[in-house]
N, C-alpha and C positions, 0 to 999 in steps of 0.2 A: 503494498500499498504506498503513496506516496507521502509523502512528509519531508518537508527540506525545512534539516534545520537554519536558522542564518546566526551570521560571527556574536561572539557575548558583546556588549555593550551595557553603556549608563545612561539614565533618564532621570534629569529633573522633571515630571509633570507637577503641577499643583491643579483643583478647584476643579476636578472631572467628574463628571458621575459614570455611571460604565454597570457592566455584567461579566464579576471573570466564577471561573470554575473553583470553588470552595481547592479542592485538592490544590487545583495550578500555582490558586496564587498564592497559596499557604507559600510555597518554595519560593518566588519569584518577588514579594514585595513586602515593607512594614505600612500600614496606614498606624494612623495618629487616632483615628476617630472611626465607628462604623457603626452606622443607624441603623440599621434595617439586615435582617438573616430574609432571603428567600429561599425555594424549594430547590436548593442546585445548586446557589448560582449567592452572591452578597452583591447586595443593592449597596452603590457608595454615591453619596450624595455631599456634596461638596467638601469631602476630603482630600488630605495634602497626601497625593502618597510620594514621597520622596526617593532617588539616591535607585530606582527599580534591576538591583542586580543582574540577573540573571536572563539572557536570549527573547531580547523585545522586542528585537527583526526593528525592520524599516516601520516606521509610524507618519511619511510624511506630513510630524510634525506635532503631531495629535493622535487623541488614542480610539479609534472607532468608539462610535459608545453604547453600540449597543446590540448582536446576535442573537436571532431567536431561529429556532431547531425545530423543525416542524414535521412531518413524511405530507408527500402532495402526490394529485395526478394530475399538477394544472399542468396544458400543456407549455405554455411561457416560461412557466418556471424551472416544470422541465427541459426542455431548450436553450436555456441558460444556463445547467451541469453539462450538456451536452459540450457547449459552445467554452466551457472552463476546462472540458476533459479534454478541449481539442486542442488547449492554451497549453495545460500543462505537461501533457502527456510526449505531444507533437512538434511545439515550439520548444518548451522548457527542455523533456530530454530525449527529443531527435527521435522520436522513435517513428522512421517515418515512414509504415504503411496501417498506421496508426489516425486515423481522420477524428474520433469525439460522438461519430454521429451515432444514434438512435439505430439500435440491436437488435436482436429476437432477442434479447434475456430483457432492455427493460422492459417489455410490457409483462413482461411476468415478473417483474419485480416490485418491491417497496422499494421506492426511493426519501432518501432525507434529504432534506435541502438546509441547507439556512440561509441565512436572509438578513444581513447588513445593511448599515445605508440605502434600504431598500431595492437593491439587489441580492439576484442569487450568489454570493462566495464559497461557498462551500457544497459538496453533496456526498455522496455515496448513496451503496445499491442492495438490497438482500435479496435474496432467493432460494427455494423450500427444492426439494428433493425429491419429496412428495405432489407436488403440483406444476417442475416442473422436467424432471426424470435425470440425466446432464446436467452440470449446474457448468455455468460457461464460463471457465478451467479447468475442467474433464473432457477426456479426452475418451471415445466406446472402445471401447475391448481395449487394451493397454493395459498398465498399470496405474496409468493417472487419472484414476476414479479412486472417488473418495471412499465409499461403501470399502474399498478390496484395501484400500489404504489402511483400517480399521479394522481392518478383522482379524489385523495380525494381533488385535488388546483387547475388543472386542465386536466376539461372537452371538450378538443379541438378532433376531430377525427381525425387519419393516424397522432399522432405526429411521429417520430421521436428521436427513443435514440441512444447515441451511447455510449459502457462502456469501460474506460479504467483498466490498468488490468494487474497481474506482471510485474510493475513496478519492476527494481535488479537497485541493480550500485555496483561492487566491494571495496571492503572496502577502500582502496586506496585515490578513488576517490567520498566521498561521499560527503566528503565537495571543492567539485568543480562548484558546482549548478549542476550538467551534469539532477539531475534528476528533477530540474525546468525543464534544456533547453528540454526534452526532449518530457513534461507537455507539454513545448507551442509547442514545434510542435503538438504536436496531437492535443489539441484545436482548431489549427490555421485551421487542418483536418476538425477536428469537423465541424467548422463556414464553409469550402468550402462545405461539402457532404450535409448540408441546417438540421443539429440537432437542436431538439428543446432543449431538453435535454443529457448533457451528467452526468453518476451514474459513481459511484466506490462502494464496500465494502472491509473494512476491519476491522481492528482494531483499539481503542478509539483512542489511540494515534496514530496512522497510518491518520488518516483523520481530527486528527487536526492540522497535520504537511504540509498533502497535501492542509486541508485550507489558509493555511497560502501561502503556493508553492503559487496556485492559485490564493487570492486576490496581492500578488507581479503579476502576471501577467492582474490584471485585469475584473478576475471570482467572485463571493460570491458564495462559495461553502453554502450547508445548510447541514446539518450532525444529520439527524433523532434519535437521543443517545434512543429515546421512543419507537422503530421499530424496536429490531432487528432481522439483518438476519438469519437460517437457519444456526443453525452446523452445518459441514460438519468433516469426518472422514480422507478426506485425508488435512482439515487444522489442527487435530490434536482438533477437537469441538474446539473452537476459538470463546470469542463472536466477532461478529465481526455488525456492523451499516454501514448504507447505506448511502454516502450521493451523492448527484446530485449541478450542475449548469444549472440553463437555462440561456439560448445560448437566445433565440428569443419567 
């Protein structure tokens, strides 16, 4: 999954109101006063935030005021998510064979988006094996099927597998916990659906980052570094690895 870190820097910010994930904010900032606590996020009004020491990235001079996270089927929002995928994967990551456009799996997926400044600034999707059959990173008839992989550890029948894929966040929002909150939303959906496992496939660095996020959310993620996934032309033949969380 995509989550690109930006260089460390120190920033002085005063008199801002913003929504920031509790766990993330506890790692990166100190506040002189906190007026209220809302579900999942701190709400800061007229708070002096000073000397933000860790990984706040490029802010274009100020902190974006709010990010809203929700699942959607709205076509205009989905089109903005697809455009972000194109920008991140093709233009930034140079996946020249990937265009970010809607594919056969998008219509079968739950898509969560992050809205900031009135526009989609992030997105991610979740699909289920009992609705889709093979999922987007599986290859039929090969060892690269999730149920075949997990059968080495779990021989229960009729497992329901969820797959999170194609996460993306706009550059200026990559240090505002959008990925954490989108992942939390999709884990909640996977639990609600009755998934036994949730899988993802990504490069090693992204797998490790996603494992850290999942741990903050209360999920243990295993990365199968001894089982490289099939290299795909669409991903510039990058070395990818499966990761999974057992939900029940």
